[in-house]
NULO-858865 format. One record per residue (C-alpha): residue in one letter; x, y, z. Coordinates in Angstrom, 1 decimal, always signed. Each point is the difference from the previous one (the first is absolute). Example, Ala and Ser with C-alpha at 12.3 -4.5 7.8 and 13.67 -1.06 7.14 Angstrom:
+-------+--------+--------+--------+
| kolba |     px |     py |     pz |
+-------+--------+--------+--------+
|     A |  +12.3 |   -4.5 |   +7.8 |
|     S |   +1.4 |   +3.4 |   -0.7 |
+-------+--------+--------+--------+
END
This chain:
+-------+--------+--------+--------+
| kolba |     px |     py |     pz |
+-------+--------+--------+--------+
|     M |   +8.2 |   -8.6 |  +19.6 |
|     E |   +1.8 |   +2.9 |   -1.6 |
|     L |   -2.1 |   +3.2 |   -0.5 |
|     W |   +0.5 |   +0.0 |   -3.8 |
|     I |   -1.3 |   -3.6 |   -0.3 |
|     F |   -3.1 |   +0.7 |   +2.1 |
|     A |   -0.6 |   +3.2 |   -1.9 |
|     T |   +0.3 |   -1.8 |   -3.4 |
|     L |   -2.4 |   -2.8 |   +1.0 |
|     C |   -2.6 |   +2.5 |   +1.1 |
|     A |   +0.5 |   +2.0 |   -3.2 |
|     A |   -0.5 |   -3.1 |   -2.1 |
|     L |   -3.3 |   -0.8 |   +1.7 |
|     F |   -1.3 |   +3.5 |   -0.2 |
|     Q |   +1.0 |   +0.2 |   -3.7 |
|     T |   -1.8 |   -3.2 |   -0.9 |
|     V |   -3.2 |   +1.4 |   +1.5 |
|     R |   +0.6 |   +3.3 |   -1.7 |
|     F |   +0.4 |   -1.6 |   -3.4 |
|     M |   -3.2 |   -2.0 |   +0.5 |
|     L |   -1.8 |   +3.3 |   +0.6 |
|     Q |   +1.6 |   +1.5 |   -3.1 |
|     K |   -1.0 |   -2.9 |   -2.1 |
|     T |   -3.6 |   +0.3 |   +1.2 |
|     L |   +0.0 |   +3.8 |   -0.6 |
|     S |   +1.5 |   -0.3 |   -3.5 |
|     A |   -2.7 |   -2.5 |   -0.9 |
|     G |   -2.6 |   +2.7 |   +0.6 |
|     A |   -0.1 |   +3.7 |   -1.0 |
|     L |   +3.6 |   +0.7 |   +0.7 |
|     S |   +2.7 |   -0.4 |   -2.6 |
|     A |   +3.5 |   -1.3 |   +0.8 |
|     T |   +1.2 |   +3.6 |   +0.5 |
|     G |   -3.1 |   +1.0 |   +1.9 |
|     S |   +0.4 |   -2.9 |   +2.5 |
|     T |   +3.6 |   +1.0 |   +0.4 |
|     F |   -0.9 |   +3.6 |   +0.8 |
|     A |   -2.6 |   -1.3 |   +2.5 |
|     R |   +2.8 |   -1.9 |   +1.7 |
|     F |   +2.2 |   +3.0 |   +0.6 |
|     A |   -2.8 |   +2.5 |   +0.5 |
|     Y |   -1.4 |   -2.0 |   +2.9 |
|     T |   +3.4 |   -0.8 |   +1.4 |
|     A |   +1.3 |   +3.5 |   +0.3 |
|     P |   -2.4 |   +1.2 |   +2.8 |
|     G |   +0.7 |   -3.2 |   +2.1 |
|     A |   +3.7 |   +0.5 |   -0.6 |
|     A |   -0.3 |   +3.6 |   +1.3 |
|     L |   -1.6 |   -1.2 |   +3.2 |
|     V |   +2.5 |   -2.8 |   +0.5 |
|     M |   +2.9 |   +2.5 |   -0.4 |
|     A |   -1.5 |   +2.6 |   +2.2 |
|     G |   -0.8 |   -2.6 |   +2.7 |
|     Y |   +3.6 |   -1.4 |   -0.1 |
|     L |   +1.6 |   +3.4 |   +0.2 |
|     W |   -2.2 |   +0.9 |   +3.0 |
|     L |   +0.6 |   -3.3 |   +1.8 |
|     T |   +3.8 |   +0.1 |   -0.5 |
|     Q |   +0.2 |   +3.8 |   +0.5 |
|     S |   +2.0 |   +0.1 |   -3.3 |
|     S |   +0.3 |   +2.9 |   -2.4 |
|     F |   -0.6 |   -0.2 |   -3.7 |
|     P |   +3.4 |   -0.7 |   -1.6 |
|     S |   +1.7 |   +2.3 |   -2.5 |
|     L |   +0.0 |   -1.6 |   -3.5 |
|     G |   +2.4 |   +0.7 |   -2.7 |
|     P |   -0.3 |   -0.1 |   -3.9 |
|     A |   +1.1 |   -3.6 |   -0.1 |
|     F |   -3.0 |   -1.1 |   +2.0 |
|     W |   -2.4 |   +1.6 |   -2.4 |
|     L |   +1.8 |   -1.4 |   -3.0 |
|     W |   -0.2 |   -3.6 |   +1.2 |
|     A |   -3.6 |   +0.6 |   +1.2 |
|     L |   -0.8 |   +0.9 |   -3.6 |
|     V |   +1.7 |   -3.0 |   -1.4 |
|     G |   -1.7 |   -2.3 |   +2.5 |
|     G |   -3.4 |   +1.7 |   -0.2 |
|     I |   -0.3 |   +0.0 |   -3.8 |
|     G |   +1.4 |   -3.5 |   -0.1 |
|     Q |   -2.7 |   -1.2 |   +2.5 |
|     I |   -2.8 |   +1.8 |   -1.9 |
|     L |   +0.9 |   -1.6 |   -3.3 |
|     A |   +0.6 |   -3.4 |   +1.6 |
|     T |   -3.4 |   +0.0 |   +1.7 |
|     V |   -1.8 |   +1.0 |   -3.3 |
|     F |   +1.7 |   -2.8 |   -1.8 |
|     V |   -0.7 |   -2.7 |   +2.6 |
|     V |   -3.7 |   +1.0 |   +0.1 |
|     M |   +0.0 |   -0.4 |   -3.8 |
|     T |   +1.6 |   -3.4 |   +0.4 |
|     F |   -2.8 |   -1.1 |   +2.3 |
|     K |   -2.4 |   +0.4 |   -3.0 |
|     E |   +2.1 |   -2.4 |   -2.1 |
|     R |   +0.8 |   -2.8 |   +2.4 |
|     S |   -1.0 |   -1.3 |   +3.4 |
|     F |   +0.7 |   +2.0 |   +3.2 |
|     A |   +2.7 |   -2.4 |   +1.1 |
|     V |   +1.8 |   +0.0 |   -3.4 |
|     G |   -0.2 |   +3.7 |   -0.2 |
|     I |   +1.6 |   +0.4 |   +3.4 |
|     T |   +2.7 |   -2.6 |   -0.9 |
|     L |   +1.0 |   +1.8 |   -3.2 |
|     K |   +0.1 |   +3.3 |   +1.9 |
|     K |   +2.2 |   -1.7 |   +2.6 |
|     T |   +2.8 |   -0.2 |   -2.6 |
|     E |   +0.8 |   +3.3 |   +1.7 |
|     V |   +2.4 |   -1.8 |   +2.3 |
|     I |   +2.1 |   -1.1 |   -3.0 |
|     Q |   -0.1 |   +3.3 |   -1.7 |
|     T |   +0.7 |   +1.9 |   +3.3 |
|     A |   +3.2 |   -2.0 |   +0.5 |
|     L |   +1.2 |   +1.1 |   -3.4 |
|     L |   -1.2 |   +3.6 |   +0.4 |
|     G |   +1.4 |   +0.3 |   +3.5 |
|     L |   +3.4 |   -1.0 |   -1.3 |
|     V |   -0.1 |   +2.6 |   -2.8 |
|     L |   -1.5 |   +3.0 |   +2.0 |
|     L |   +1.2 |   -0.6 |   +3.6 |
|     G |   +3.0 |   -2.4 |   -0.4 |
|     E |   -1.6 |   -2.6 |   +2.2 |
|     W |   +1.6 |   -3.3 |   -0.9 |
|     V |   -1.8 |   -3.3 |   -0.1 |
|     S |   +1.9 |   -3.2 |   +0.9 |
|     L |   +0.5 |   -3.0 |   -2.2 |
|     M |   -2.9 |   -1.7 |   +1.7 |
|     G |   -2.0 |   +3.0 |   -0.9 |
|     W |   +0.7 |   -0.3 |   -3.7 |
|     I |   -0.9 |   -3.7 |   +0.1 |
|     A |   -3.3 |   +1.0 |   +1.6 |
|     I |   -0.6 |   +2.5 |   -2.8 |
|     A |   +0.6 |   -2.8 |   -2.6 |
|     V |   -2.5 |   -2.2 |   +1.7 |
|     G |   -2.5 |   +2.8 |   +0.2 |
|     L |   +0.3 |   +0.6 |   -3.7 |
|     A |   -0.9 |   -3.7 |   -0.5 |
|     G |   -3.1 |   +0.6 |   +2.0 |
|     V |   -1.0 |   +2.9 |   -2.2 |
|     L |   +0.5 |   -2.1 |   -3.1 |
|     L |   -2.5 |   -2.6 |   +1.4 |
|     L |   -2.5 |   +2.7 |   +0.8 |
|     S |   +0.4 |   +1.7 |   -3.4 |
|     K |   -2.0 |   -2.6 |   -2.0 |
|     T |   -3.6 |   +1.0 |   -0.4 |
|     P |   -2.8 |   -2.3 |   -1.1 |
|     D |   +0.0 |   +1.5 |   -3.5 |
|     A |   +3.8 |   +0.1 |   -0.4 |
|     G |   +1.4 |   -2.5 |   -2.5 |
|     S |   +3.6 |   +0.3 |   +1.1 |
|     L |   +2.2 |   +1.3 |   +2.8 |
|     L |   +1.0 |   +3.0 |   -2.1 |
|     Q |   -3.6 |   +0.9 |   -0.5 |
|     G |   -0.7 |   -0.4 |   +3.7 |
|     L |   +2.9 |   +2.4 |   +0.8 |
|     R |   -1.5 |   +2.5 |   -2.4 |
|     S |   -3.5 |   -0.4 |   +1.4 |
|     R |   -1.8 |   +3.1 |   +1.3 |
|     A |   -0.3 |   -1.4 |   +3.6 |
|     V |   +3.7 |   -0.9 |   +0.3 |
|     L |   +1.2 |   +3.4 |   -1.5 |
|     L |   -2.3 |   +1.9 |   +2.4 |
|     G |   +1.1 |   -2.1 |   +3.0 |
|     L |   +3.7 |   +0.3 |   -0.7 |
|     T |   -0.3 |   +3.7 |   -0.7 |
|     S |   -1.8 |   +0.3 |   +3.4 |
|     G |   +2.9 |   -1.8 |   +1.6 |
|     L |   +2.5 |   +2.3 |   -1.7 |
|     F |   -1.7 |   +3.2 |   +1.4 |
|     F |   -0.4 |   -1.6 |   +3.4 |
|     A |   +3.8 |   -0.5 |   -0.1 |
|     F |   +0.5 |   +3.7 |   -0.7 |
|     A |   -2.5 |   +0.7 |   +2.9 |
|     G |   +1.9 |   -2.3 |   +2.4 |
|     V |   +3.5 |   +1.4 |   -0.8 |
|     G |   -1.3 |   +3.6 |   +0.0 |
|     Y |   -1.8 |   -0.4 |   +3.3 |
|     R |   +2.9 |   -1.6 |   +1.7 |
|     A |   +2.2 |   +2.9 |   -1.1 |
|     M |   -2.7 |   +2.4 |   +1.0 |
|     T |   -0.4 |   -1.3 |   +3.5 |
|     L |   +3.8 |   +0.0 |   +0.5 |
|     E |   -0.1 |   +3.7 |   -0.8 |
|     V |   -2.1 |   +0.8 |   +3.1 |
|     P |   +2.5 |   +1.3 |   +2.6 |
|     S |   -1.1 |   -2.3 |   +2.9 |
|     E |   +1.2 |   -3.2 |   +1.7 |
|     D |   -3.6 |   -1.0 |   +0.7 |
|     P |   -1.2 |   -2.3 |   -2.8 |
|     L |   -3.7 |   +0.6 |   +0.9 |
|     L |   +0.5 |   +3.8 |   -0.2 |
|     R |   +1.6 |   -0.4 |   -3.4 |
|     A |   -2.9 |   -2.2 |   -1.0 |
|     V |   -2.9 |   +2.2 |   +1.1 |
|     V |   +1.5 |   +3.1 |   -1.5 |
|     S |   +0.7 |   -1.8 |   -3.3 |
|     L |   -3.5 |   -1.5 |   +0.0 |
|     F |   -1.8 |   +3.3 |   +0.4 |
|     L |   +2.1 |   +2.0 |   -2.5 |
|     A |   +0.1 |   -2.8 |   -2.7 |
|     S |   -3.7 |   -0.8 |   +0.1 |
|     S |   -1.0 |   +3.7 |   +0.0 |
|     M |   +2.2 |   +0.6 |   -3.0 |
|     Q |   -1.4 |   -3.0 |   -1.8 |
|     A |   -3.6 |   +1.0 |   +0.6 |
|     L |   +0.7 |   +3.5 |   -1.3 |
|     I |   +1.8 |   -1.3 |   -3.2 |
|     L |   -2.9 |   -2.4 |   -0.7 |
|     A |   -2.7 |   +2.6 |   +0.7 |
|     V |   +1.6 |   +2.3 |   -2.6 |
|     W |   +0.3 |   -2.8 |   -2.5 |
|     L |   -3.6 |   -1.1 |   +0.4 |
|     W |   -1.3 |   +3.6 |   -0.1 |
|     W |   +1.7 |   +0.2 |   -3.3 |
|     R |   -0.6 |   -3.4 |   -1.6 |
|     E |   -2.8 |   -1.8 |   +2.0 |
|     P |   -1.9 |   +2.7 |   +1.9 |
|     G |   -2.9 |   -2.4 |   +0.8 |
|     Q |   +2.3 |   -2.3 |   +1.9 |
|     I |   +0.4 |   +2.5 |   +2.9 |
|     R |   -3.8 |   +0.0 |   +0.5 |
|     A |   +0.0 |   -3.8 |   -0.3 |
|     A |   +2.7 |   -0.3 |   +2.6 |
|     W |   -2.1 |   +2.1 |   +2.4 |
|     Q |   -3.1 |   -2.1 |   -0.7 |
|     A |   +1.9 |   -3.2 |   +0.7 |
|     R |   +1.2 |   +1.4 |   +3.4 |
|     G |   -1.8 |   -2.8 |   +1.9 |
|     T |   +2.5 |   -2.5 |   -1.3 |
|     A |   +2.8 |   +2.5 |   -0.8 |
|     V |   +0.4 |   +1.1 |   +3.6 |
|     W |   +1.0 |   -3.5 |   +0.9 |
|     L |   +2.4 |   +0.1 |   -3.0 |
|     G |   +1.6 |   +3.0 |   +1.6 |
|     I |   +0.2 |   -1.6 |   +3.5 |
|     T |   +1.7 |   -3.2 |   -1.3 |
|     S |   +2.2 |   +2.0 |   -2.3 |
|     C |   +1.1 |   +2.2 |   +2.9 |
|     G |   +0.9 |   -3.1 |   +2.1 |
|     G |   +1.8 |   -1.7 |   -2.9 |
|     T |   +2.0 |   +3.0 |   -1.0 |
|     M |   +1.0 |   +0.7 |   +3.6 |
|     G |   +1.3 |   -3.6 |   +0.2 |
|     W |   +2.0 |   +0.3 |   -3.3 |
|     F |   +1.5 |   +3.3 |   +1.0 |
|     T |   +1.0 |   -1.2 |   +3.4 |
|     A |   +1.7 |   -3.1 |   -1.5 |
|     F |   +1.7 |   +2.1 |   -2.7 |
|     T |   +1.7 |   +2.2 |   +2.6 |
|     L |   +1.6 |   -3.2 |   +1.5 |
|     Q |   +0.7 |   -2.3 |   -2.9 |
|     K |   +0.9 |   -0.1 |   -3.7 |
|     A |   -3.1 |   +0.4 |   -2.3 |
|     A |   +0.7 |   -3.3 |   -1.8 |
|     Y |   +0.0 |   -2.0 |   +3.3 |
|     V |   -3.1 |   +1.8 |   +1.3 |
|     Y |   -1.9 |   -0.9 |   -3.2 |
|     A |   +1.4 |   -3.5 |   +0.2 |
|     L |   -1.5 |   -0.6 |   +3.4 |
|     G |   -3.1 |   +1.8 |   -1.2 |
|     Q |   -0.6 |   -2.8 |   -2.5 |
|     I |   -2.0 |   -1.7 |   +2.8 |
|     E |   -2.7 |   +2.1 |   -1.7 |
|     L |   -0.1 |   -2.8 |   -2.6 |
|     V |   -1.5 |   -2.4 |   +2.6 |
|     F |   -2.6 |   +2.7 |   +1.1 |
|     S |   -0.9 |   +0.8 |   -3.6 |
|     L |   -0.5 |   -3.7 |   -0.9 |
|     M |   -2.4 |   -0.4 |   +2.9 |
|     A |   -1.8 |   +3.2 |   -1.0 |
|     S |   -0.2 |   -1.1 |   -3.6 |
|     V |   -1.6 |   -3.4 |   +0.8 |
|     L |   -2.0 |   +0.8 |   +3.1 |
|     F |   -1.2 |   +3.5 |   -0.7 |
|     F |   -0.1 |   +0.5 |   -3.8 |
|     R |   -0.8 |   -3.7 |   -0.7 |
|     E |   +2.7 |   -0.1 |   -2.7 |
|     K |   +1.6 |   -3.3 |   -1.2 |
|     I |   +3.7 |   -0.4 |   +0.1 |
|     T |   +1.4 |   -2.3 |   -2.7 |
|     R |   +2.6 |   -2.6 |   +0.7 |
|     R |   +2.6 |   +1.9 |   -2.0 |
|     E |   -0.8 |   +3.2 |   +1.8 |
|     G |   +0.3 |   -1.8 |   +3.3 |
|     V |   +3.4 |   -1.3 |   -0.9 |
|     G |   +1.1 |   +3.4 |   -1.3 |
|     I |   -1.0 |   +1.6 |   +3.3 |
|     A |   +1.8 |   -2.7 |   +2.0 |
|     V |   +3.2 |   +0.5 |   -2.1 |
|     L |   -0.1 |   +3.7 |   +0.5 |
|     G |   -0.5 |   -0.6 |   +3.7 |
|     V |   +3.1 |   -2.1 |   +0.1 |
|     S |   +2.0 |   +2.8 |   -1.5 |
|     I |   -1.3 |   +2.3 |   +2.7 |
|     L |   +1.2 |   -2.3 |   +2.8 |
|     L |   +3.4 |   -0.3 |   -1.7 |
|     L |   +0.2 |   +3.8 |   -0.1 |
|     V |   -1.0 |   +0.3 |   +3.7 |
|     F |   +2.8 |   -2.5 |   +0.9 |
|     A |   +2.4 |   +2.0 |   -2.3 |
|     G |   -0.6 |   +3.0 |   +2.2 |
+-------+--------+--------+--------+
END
């Protein structure tokens, strides 16, 4: 098994658990922004230890980073912050599985964004996969109170989910470009350096925002540390997996394989959160899953 495939599968599993923890935290004293801050605040210390340990074990030196690295880190970091806030808000509107599926339109949006920003072309099979994926989104767009497809597409849950996917697309493209700016042939070194710097920057940005807009959330994040520390651990493992994969493969194809998270999220939704999945939602998830497989074959 190629390293980028193994790293992506691990990342998808860790990310499912992380979103489960964020859904739980956001249902309590933490807002969507507060739970997002907790994610990065508890990730940064672990990322520092991982990076220091890897540098020590490999006897490597910290790489010299240019302006392009920091620019792409900012694009990816802010994109991921906004994407995470929107997907946590989506969880409050629809089931966990549907929220994750709407968020997973990131693979479709990343293919388009990667073409525009990085010039990474998608094959004809890839565009067919995108069309099938859009059909899956249309199936998922109808809410119980929506009288028509148009109303469903304009529903709060769908708009939040698609916006989340858009910002995750910015995050994926930004992070791929960022990791490629680390001057090293070692994909793991690129990943650990990127993980530490990106998560630290995100924690700082969100701390300033919360201090200004929601000061009580910083205290709440500390009070929720019993759960939030596990959020940090799973986030660290997941992000490490994504960054490793991004150094080796196009962001669109990494996200495509990462759609295995749909299976994990469906299991979590039914078995852990005791949420019911409607027949239409099940078909929508299945259609979007087919688009994922087509995009993988297109790669």
